[in-house]
C-alpha positions in Angstrom: 5.4 -145.5 -204.4 5.2 -141.8 -203.6 6.8 -141.0 -206.9 4.2 -143.1 -208.8 1.3 -141.5 -206.8 2.7 -138.0 -207.6 2.9 -138.8 -211.3 -0.6 -140.1 -211.4 -1.9 -137.0 -209.6 -0.1 -134.8 -212.1 -1.9 -136.6 -214.9 -5.2 -136.0 -213.2 -5.9 -139.7 -212.4 -8.7 -139.9 -209.9 -8.2 -142.5 -207.2 -10.8 -144.6 -205.4 -10.6 -142.8 -202.0 -10.8 -139.4 -203.6 -13.7 -140.5 -205.7 -15.6 -141.7 -202.6 -14.8 -138.8 -200.3 -14.7 -135.8 -202.6 -17.5 -136.7 -205.0 -19.7 -139.6 -204.1 -20.2 -138.7 -200.4 -20.5 -135.0 -201.2 -22.7 -135.1 -204.4 -24.7 -138.3 -204.0 -27.0 -138.3 -201.0 -27.7 -141.8 -199.8 -31.5 -141.2 -199.9 -31.2 -141.0 -203.7 -29.3 -144.3 -204.2 -32.5 -146.4 -204.5 -33.4 -144.4 -207.6 -30.5 -146.1 -209.5 -29.9 -149.2 -207.4 -33.4 -150.5 -208.2 -33.7 -150.9 -212.0 -37.5 -150.8 -211.7 -37.4 -147.3 -210.2 -34.7 -146.2 -212.7 -36.9 -147.3 -215.6 -39.9 -145.5 -214.2 -37.9 -142.3 -213.7 -36.5 -142.5 -217.2 -39.9 -143.1 -218.8 -41.4 -140.2 -216.8 -38.7 -137.9 -218.2 -39.4 -139.1 -221.7 -36.2 -141.2 -222.0 -36.2 -144.4 -224.0 -35.7 -147.6 -222.2 -36.1 -151.4 -223.0 -39.7 -152.5 -222.7 -40.6 -154.2 -219.5 -42.5 -157.4 -220.0 -43.0 -158.4 -216.4 -41.7 -158.4 -212.8 -41.5 -161.4 -210.5 -41.3 -160.1 -207.0 -42.2 -163.1 -204.8 -41.4 -166.9 -204.9 -45.1 -167.6 -205.5 -45.0 -165.6 -208.7 -42.1 -167.6 -210.3 -44.6 -169.9 -212.0 -46.0 -166.9 -213.9 -42.8 -166.8 -216.0 -44.2 -168.9 -218.8 -47.2 -166.6 -219.2 -45.0 -163.5 -219.3 -42.9 -164.8 -222.1 -45.6 -166.8 -223.9 -45.3 -164.8 -227.1 -41.7 -163.8 -226.8 -38.8 -165.5 -228.6 -36.2 -163.3 -227.0 -36.0 -161.5 -223.7 -33.6 -160.7 -220.8 -34.0 -161.7 -217.2 -32.1 -159.5 -214.7 -32.1 -158.8 -211.0 -33.6 -155.4 -210.1 -30.8 -154.7 -207.6 -27.9 -156.6 -209.2 -24.5 -155.2 -210.2 -21.6 -156.1 -212.5 -23.7 -158.2 -214.9 -24.3 -161.0 -212.4 -27.5 -162.9 -212.6 -28.4 -161.7 -216.1 -29.9 -164.3 -218.5 -30.1 -163.3 -222.2 -32.5 -165.5 -224.1 -32.2 -165.1 -227.9 -34.4 -167.9 -229.1 -36.4 -171.1 -228.4 -36.1 -174.7 -229.5 -37.9 -175.5 -232.7 -39.7 -178.5 -231.3 -39.8 -177.7 -227.6 -40.9 -174.2 -226.8 -39.8 -174.7 -223.2 -36.2 -174.9 -224.3 -34.5 -171.6 -224.4 -31.3 -170.6 -226.2 -29.0 -168.2 -224.4 -26.8 -165.7 -226.1 -23.8 -168.1 -225.5 -25.6 -170.6 -227.8 -26.4 -173.0 -224.9 -29.9 -174.3 -224.4 -31.5 -174.4 -221.0 -34.8 -175.9 -219.9 -37.7 -173.9 -218.4 -37.0 -175.6 -215.1 -33.5 -174.2 -215.1 -34.8 -170.7 -215.8 -37.4 -171.0 -213.0 -34.6 -172.1 -210.6 -32.6 -169.1 -211.7 -35.5 -166.7 -211.2 -36.1 -168.2 -207.8 -32.5 -167.6 -206.8 -32.8 -164.0 -208.1 -35.9 -163.3 -206.1 -34.2 -164.8 -203.1 -31.4 -162.2 -203.3 -28.5 -164.2 -204.7 -27.5 -161.5 -207.0 -28.7 -158.4 -205.2 -26.3 -155.7 -203.9 -27.2 -156.3 -200.3 -28.1 -160.0 -200.4 -31.7 -159.1 -199.5 -34.7 -160.4 -201.4 -35.0 -159.0 -204.8 -37.2 -158.8 -207.9 -36.6 -160.4 -211.3 -37.2 -158.2 -214.3 -38.1 -159.7 -217.7 -37.6 -157.2 -220.5 -36.9 -156.5 -224.2 -33.8 -158.1 -225.5 -31.7 -155.5 -227.3 -30.5 -156.2 -230.8 -27.2 -154.4 -231.0 -26.5 -151.9 -233.8 -24.3 -153.4 -236.7 -21.7 -150.7 -235.9 -20.4 -153.0 -233.2 -20.8 -156.4 -235.0 -17.1 -156.8 -235.7 -15.9 -155.9 -232.2 -18.3 -157.9 -230.0 -18.6 -161.5 -229.0 -22.1 -162.9 -228.5 -23.3 -160.0 -226.5 -24.6 -156.4 -226.5 -21.9 -153.7 -226.2 -22.9 -150.7 -224.0 -21.8 -147.2 -223.6 -20.8 -145.8 -220.2 -20.8 -142.0 -219.7 -19.5 -140.4 -216.5 -21.6 -137.3 -215.7 -20.3 -134.8 -213.2 -22.9 -132.2 -212.0 -24.8 -132.7 -215.2 -21.9 -132.5 -217.6 -20.6 -135.5 -219.5 -17.0 -135.9 -218.5 -15.8 -139.1 -220.0 -17.1 -142.1 -221.9 -16.2 -145.6 -223.0 -17.7 -148.5 -225.0 -17.6 -151.9 -223.2 -17.3 -154.7 -225.7 -18.2 -158.3 -224.8 -15.7 -161.1 -225.3 -15.5 -164.8 -225.0 -13.8 -164.4 -221.6 -16.6 -162.2 -220.3 -19.2 -164.7 -221.5 -20.8 -162.1 -223.8 -21.3 -159.6 -221.0 -20.2 -156.0 -221.3 -18.4 -156.0 -217.9 -14.7 -155.1 -217.6 -14.2 -157.0 -214.4 -15.3 -160.2 -216.2 -13.0 -159.7 -219.2 -14.8 -157.3 -221.6 -12.8 -154.8 -223.6 -13.2 -151.1 -222.7 -12.6 -148.6 -225.5 -12.3 -144.9 -224.8 -14.4 -142.4 -226.7 -13.6 -139.0 -228.1 -16.4 -136.8 -226.6 -16.1 -134.4 -229.5 -16.7 -136.9 -232.3 -18.1 -140.0 -230.6 -15.2 -142.0 -232.2 -13.7 -144.9 -230.4 -10.0 -144.9 -229.3 -7.8 -147.9 -228.6 -9.1 -150.4 -226.1 -8.0 -151.8 -222.8 -8.2 -155.4 -221.7 -7.7 -155.7 -217.9 -4.7 -153.4 -217.6 -3.2 -153.8 -221.1 -3.8 -151.5 -224.1 -5.1 -153.4 -227.1 -5.7 -152.5 -230.7 -7.8 -155.4 -231.7 -10.7 -157.3 -230.3 -9.3 -160.5 -228.7 -11.9 -162.8 -230.3 -12.7 -161.2 -233.7 -9.3 -159.6 -234.5 -11.2 -156.4 -235.6 -9.6 -153.0 -235.0 -11.2 -151.3 -232.0 -10.3 -147.7 -232.8 -12.1 -145.6 -235.4 -15.7 -146.7 -234.9 -18.1 -143.7 -235.1 -20.9 -144.3 -232.6 -24.3 -143.5 -234.1 -26.4 -140.7 -232.6 -23.6 -139.6 -230.4 -25.0 -136.1 -229.7 -28.3 -137.7 -228.5 -26.4 -140.2 -226.3 -24.5 -137.3 -224.6 -27.6 -135.3 -224.1 -29.5 -138.3 -222.7 -26.6 -138.9 -220.3 -26.6 -135.3 -219.2 -30.3 -135.5 -218.5 -29.6 -138.4 -216.1 -28.5 -135.8 -213.6 -31.8 -133.9 -213.8 -33.7 -137.2 -213.4 -31.7 -138.6 -210.4 -30.2 -135.6 -208.7 -26.9 -137.5 -208.4 -23.9 -135.3 -209.0 -21.4 -138.1 -209.8 -23.2 -140.5 -212.0 -22.6 -143.3 -214.5 -25.2 -143.6 -217.3 -25.2 -146.9 -219.3 -26.8 -146.9 -222.7 -27.1 -149.4 -225.6 -27.9 -148.8 -229.2 -30.7 -151.0 -230.6 -30.6 -151.6 -234.3 -34.3 -150.8 -234.6 -35.0 -148.4 -231.6 -31.8 -146.5 -231.4 -30.2 -145.5 -228.0 -31.8 -146.9 -224.9 -31.0 -146.2 -221.2 -30.0 -149.5 -219.7 -29.3 -148.3 -216.1 -27.6 -145.6 -214.0 -25.0 -146.0 -211.3 -24.3 -143.9 -208.2 -20.8 -145.5 -207.8 -19.3 -145.8 -211.3 -15.9 -147.3 -211.5 -12.6 -145.7 -212.5 -11.4 -148.0 -215.2 -12.8 -145.6 -217.7 -9.7 -143.6 -217.1 -7.5 -146.5 -218.4 -9.7 -146.9 -221.4 -9.3 -143.2 -222.3 -5.7 -143.0 -221.1 -6.4 -139.8 -219.3 -7.5 -138.8 -215.9 -10.9 -137.6 -214.7 -9.7 -135.1 -212.1 -8.6 -132.5 -214.7 -11.9 -132.7 -216.5 -13.9 -132.4 -213.2 -11.8 -129.3 -212.4 -12.7 -127.8 -215.7 -16.4 -128.5 -215.2 -16.2 -126.8 -211.8 -14.6 -123.8 -213.5 -17.3 -123.4 -216.2 -20.3 -124.8 -214.3 -23.7 -123.2 -215.1 -26.6 -124.3 -212.9 -29.1 -122.9 -215.5 -27.6 -124.9 -218.5 -29.9 -127.4 -220.2 -28.9 -131.0 -220.8 -28.3 -130.1 -224.5 -26.1 -127.2 -223.5 -24.1 -129.3 -221.1 -23.6 -131.9 -223.7 -22.4 -129.3 -226.2 -19.9 -128.0 -223.6 -18.5 -131.6 -223.1 -18.0 -132.0 -226.9 -16.2 -128.7 -227.0 -14.1 -129.1 -223.9 -13.1 -132.8 -223.9 -11.8 -134.0 -227.3 -9.4 -136.9 -227.1 -5.7 -136.1 -226.8 -4.9 -138.7 -229.5 -7.6 -138.8 -232.2 -8.1 -142.2 -233.6 -7.6 -142.9 -237.4 -10.7 -142.2 -239.6 -14.1 -143.5 -238.7 -15.6 -146.5 -240.4 -19.3 -145.6 -240.2 -21.3 -142.5 -240.4 -23.4 -141.0 -237.6 
């Protein structure tokens, strides 16, 4: 056991206890948590900073407002319902269409149809706090449904892939793409069975993937190769992630983005307690990169300058075979 721990430490693998005590407790004051734990506040902060986010159609904050759902989505064929304080993808409904004859039938991203009554019941549960981090009453957000960029069409199953960037003191340190699968029910959540693919910060090119704790070369549902995808607008994504530090004040931060086929990169949410599976996806540890950031840290650097440093300092150890699309 001690030998394994020593080997992991030598490789720079960051453990949960070290992450919590050395970084989250030290760099993320609890008074700032609501800025990222509440998706409404996060969206407001991002908009104020000029960052692109999915359009917000409406908020249902009380049980008495649940009946307003039909009016909010009256002219919408697609939309997403999510808890303001949810986590891990729980409680998210992705509606991608309506019944041809009955407008109050809604088609989910999984292909299943649900009635308006079922959606109202789900919203009521959401407002009641069923999916909130603390179990306390919550709000249901109804917002724009992202149409994912065709770059990911062959490596995603019925859902929208997202990009997670770990930002340390304003510097992007590591990134991965989370690819929905049949097992994850179309959600980009590793704990529910999505594939995580590491990203070369220098080029924005995907590396091999990880499914649970196994390294995989192909998407389990489509059979498409995971490595070698060139993520569009990669420099902009890194710069936006770096700006997340300026917006929230959180020194250890996870920034989640999606790429819409029409609107480009959008900030989906930010996280004050991002997980550590990103190290498995990249097959390298965070600790060495954090140490390097500490050594070259410049408090006066702009988000663009910090992103440029990340591209220079943190290329992948094993570059993936040629990219299949252009930036």
